[in-house]
C-alpha positions in Angstrom: -6.9 85.6 110.0 -5.4 86.8 113.1 -5.2 90.2 114.4 -1.8 91.6 115.2 -1.7 94.2 118.2 0.6 97.2 117.8 2.3 97.5 121.0 3.7 101.2 121.8 7.1 101.9 123.1 5.6 103.2 126.2 3.6 99.8 126.7 6.7 97.9 126.4 8.8 100.1 128.7 5.8 99.8 131.2 5.8 96.0 130.9 9.6 95.7 131.4 9.3 98.3 134.4 6.6 96.0 136.0 8.9 92.9 135.5 11.7 94.7 137.1 9.6 95.8 140.1 8.5 92.1 140.6 12.2 90.9 140.5 13.3 93.7 143.0 10.4 92.9 145.2 11.5 89.2 145.3 15.0 90.1 146.0 14.0 92.3 148.9 11.9 89.8 150.4 14.4 87.1 150.0 17.0 89.3 151.6 14.8 90.1 154.4 14.1 86.6 155.0 17.6 85.4 155.0 18.7 88.3 157.3 16.1 87.2 159.7 17.0 83.5 159.7 20.7 84.3 160.0 20.1 86.8 162.8 18.0 84.1 164.7 20.7 81.4 164.3 23.5 83.7 165.4 21.6 85.0 168.4 20.6 81.4 169.6 24.0 80.1 169.6 25.7 78.4 172.4 27.6 80.7 174.8 31.3 81.5 173.9 33.8 79.6 176.3 35.2 83.0 177.4 31.8 83.9 178.9 31.7 80.7 180.8 35.2 81.1 182.3 34.3 84.6 183.4 31.2 83.5 185.1 33.2 80.8 186.9 35.8 83.3 188.1 33.1 85.7 189.6 31.4 82.9 191.3 34.5 81.4 193.1 35.4 84.8 194.8 34.4 85.3 198.5 31.3 87.3 199.2 31.3 90.2 201.3 28.5 92.4 202.9 28.8 96.0 202.6 26.6 98.3 204.7 26.1 101.9 204.2 
């Protein structure tokens, strides 16, 4: 004969709450990881063409010495 355990409503709610917390923790962890990866990819990307053109314009000008 097998013994059947009576599970209370509170125990069942606690079990579902613990599952919810685990899922939420996994979601938060994955969100944080994806955010870090995306930020690193975006920050390490090549320079925009406008930035390169502006740098060329400023280096082409004449240099002047200003004394105070």
